[in-house]
N, C-alpha and C positions, 0 to 999 in steps of 0.2 A: 348800383343803379336799379331802380324799381322797374319791374316788367309791367307792361300794360295789363289790365284786368283780363282782356280778351286772350292774350297769350297765356296767362296763368290758367285760364279756364280750359284752353286747348291742351295744355300740358297735363291737366288732371283727367281729361276724358278717358284715357286708357284704364285709369284706376276705377272710374265710375262705371264704365261700360266695358266689361272684359271682352276680349276677342274670343272666337270660337275655341281656339286652343287653350285659353285660360279658363273657360267655363267649366262648371262642375255639374254633373247629374247625380243627384242623391237618390240611389236606387234601393228601395226597401224590399226585402223578401221575407215571406212568412217562414218560420222555422219550426215546423211541427215536431221534429225529432231532435231539436237542439240547435243553438246558434252556430256552433263549430261545424256541424254537419252541413247546414245551409250555406255557410260561407265557402266550404270546400266544393259543394255541389254547383253553386252559381257563379263563383269567381271567374272561371274561364269565359262564361257568357259576358260578364261585365268587361273583361279584357278585350273581347271581340268588339263590343260596342264602343269602347274607347277608340280603337283603331278606325272603326267605320265612321264614327261621328267626329273624330278629331277633338274630343272633349274628355276631360277626366270623369270617370264613373266611379263614385264611391259607393260600395256595396255595404248595406246595413241589414243584418239579420235580426228580426224581432219576433217575439211570440205573438199569437193571435190577438191577445188583449191590448197590445201596444201599437200594432201596425196602423190601424185606421185613425187612432188618436194622433199619431205622429204625422200622418198625411194631412189630416184636417187642420193641424196647427201650422202647417207649412214647413215642418222639419224634414219632410220627404218630398221629392218631386214626382217620383214614379214608384209604383208598387207592383210586385208580382205576388198575387194572392189568390185565395180560393174564390169560387164563384159566389159564395155568400157575402164575402167581403166586397167583391166587385159590385154586387147588386146593391148593397147598402151604400157604398161609396158613390155610385152613379145616381142613386135616387135621393139620398139625403145630403150629400156633399158636392153634388154636381161634378163629380170626377169625370175625366175624359177617357173613354175606352181607347186603348192603344192597340192591343193584339190579343188573340187567343193562344193559349199554350196547347200545342198538339202533343199529347203523350203517346207512348208506344201503342196504346189501345185506341188512340184517336182523340177527337176534340170533345167527346161527350162521356158521361158516366151516369149511373143511376143507382137506385136503391134496390136491395134484395131483402126479402123476408125469408129467412131460413127457418125450418121447423124440424123437430125430431120426427122420424117416420112413424113412431108409435104414439104421437100426441093427439091423433085424431083431427089433424088440421089438413083439410083438402083445398080450402080456399081462404082468402083473407077474412071473409066473414066469420070464420071459425075462431078468430083470435079473441073474441069477446070471452072474458072470464078465464083466459089462459095466462100462464106465467111467461112474461116476455122480458128479454134483456136488450137494452139499446145503449148507444153512446149518449153523451150529453145533448141537451136540446138544441145546441148551436151546430151540431154535426150534420152536414148536408146528407151524406150517404149513409149515416148511421142513425138518423132520426127524422130529419126534416122531410125528405122525399117520401118516406113511408107514411109519416103522419099526414102529409097532404093527400097521399093516395087513399088512405083509410077514411079520411073525412069525406071523400067522394062516395064512399060506401056506407056512410052513416055511422062510422066508428070513430070515437074520440080517443086518441092516443095521448097519454097512457091511462086516462081515467077509466076506460072500459075494460082494462086488463084485470085479471084476478090478482096478479102480482107483477110488480115492475121493479127492475133494478138497473142501475147504470154501471156499465163496465168501463175499465180503463183502456181496453184495446179491443179491436174487432176480432182478433184471434181468440181472445177469451170468450167472446160471444159464441163463435162457431164451436169451439171445443165444449163449452158447457151445454149448448143445445144438443150436440152430438152425444154427450154422456147422459142426457135426460134430466139434467139439473134444471133446465128451463124448457118450456114447450117450444118457444120460438125466439127469434132474435133479428135485429136489423143490422145489416152490414152493407158496404158499398159493392158495386159490381166488380167481379174479378177476385174477390177475397176467397171464395169457396174454391174456385179453379186453382188459384195459387197454392192453397193449402193442400189440395189433392196432389198437385204436381210435386210438392216438396215431401209428400208422404206423411204429412201431419194428421190428415184424416183420410179415410177411405171413401171412395165413391159410394154413395148410398147412406153414409152416416147421417147426412141431413138432406132434406128436400127443399127445393125452391118453390115457394108458394106463389100462385098466379104467374107461373113461369112464362116469360115472353122472349122471343128471339127477334132480333132486328138485323136485316141484311147489312153487311159491312161492319157490324159491331161484334166483337169476338165473344162477349159474355152474355149469359142469360140474365134477365132482370125482371123484377116484380113491378116496379114503378115505370114511369116514363123516363126518357133520357134528358139530361140537362148539360149545359156547357161545363167544360173542365176549367182549370185555373185560367186567370186572365191577367193581362198587364194593363194597368190604368194609371192616369196621371192626375195631379192636383188640378182643381177647377181653373185656376189662374195660370197654369203652366203654359209657356209659349206654344201656340198652336203649330207653328212651323217646326219646332223641335219635336213635337208629338208626331208629326208626319214623318220627319227624318228618322225618328226612333222606330216607328212602325216599318218603314222601308228597310231599315237595317236588320231588324229582327226577322222579318219575312224573307230576307235575302240569305240568311244562314241556311246552308244546305243540309238536308237530312244526312246523318252519318258523320257530320263534322265533330271533331274531338270535343269541342266545347259543349255540344248538345249531348254527346254520349255521357260526359261527366254529369251534366244536369239531369240525365235520365229522361230526356224528352226527345221527340222526333223533330220538333221545330216549332215555328210560330206561324199564325195565319191571321187574316183579317178578324176583327172582333165579332164574336157571335152575338145574336139577339139574346138579351137577358130577360125578356118578358116572361118566359116560362118559370124561371126561378124566382123572379120578383113576385109572380102570382102565388107561388108556393110559400114564400116567406111571409107574404101578406096574410095568407090563409091561416098560417100557424101562429101569427101574432109577433113575429120577430122584427119586421120592419118598423112597426109602431114603437117597439122598445129600443131599437137601435142596437140589438145584440150583434156580436161578430161571430 
């Protein structure tokens, strides 16, 4: 016996439109220290979200070069990424901000210009003609923030330096500046304090140029402060699911085991990205779409 077309259509509906329990959230996370490490770090958060959303959450760890490409193509629904990626995604891909990541040091970080005490550098203006080591040009705390700051002082990084080299790690930058191999270097906030605490350098081995202190922020900084990592969703991702995801993330209590494994304090409402967008625009990254 043939079933009426309407009955057949109704029977197919569950397969065409999955229920909440059948739905899948494809969550991408940047893996700066390797995919296995990122999976171990963020898997407990993904499991918490599964329980709170009543949806399967598939965690996918990717390197910086692939993350935005996968989001733009629709292969990912939601991303946990750095602020540079968040700024590019929201301005060039119309991505939806979901939440801010609150790290142990808070929701912000900045750039630090370190110098050897014997290099004759007392302010950022003295960097002209000096030897300076930085991270690659797409690194927020190891290049972009300081380059934007120096532009405001009439200094073009790295063109105005006497010598410039790109390091593989921020620890290398601090160590080489401390040893006098370079006059100065760019690192993110907290790096110097962490290395002193671990006994890797001594207090006074390097100085922080144009040192600033901000109430409520634990580390000295040379540049302004900018948003930390962000959670953002594909432009066409369901808005109601975005709201549910934001509620779930911000509900996770500080100290929860999943957050401890992720090495974060929690999540909060999305921060204003205008400051980092201005910085990226000034150094020419937004125009080129770099990650």
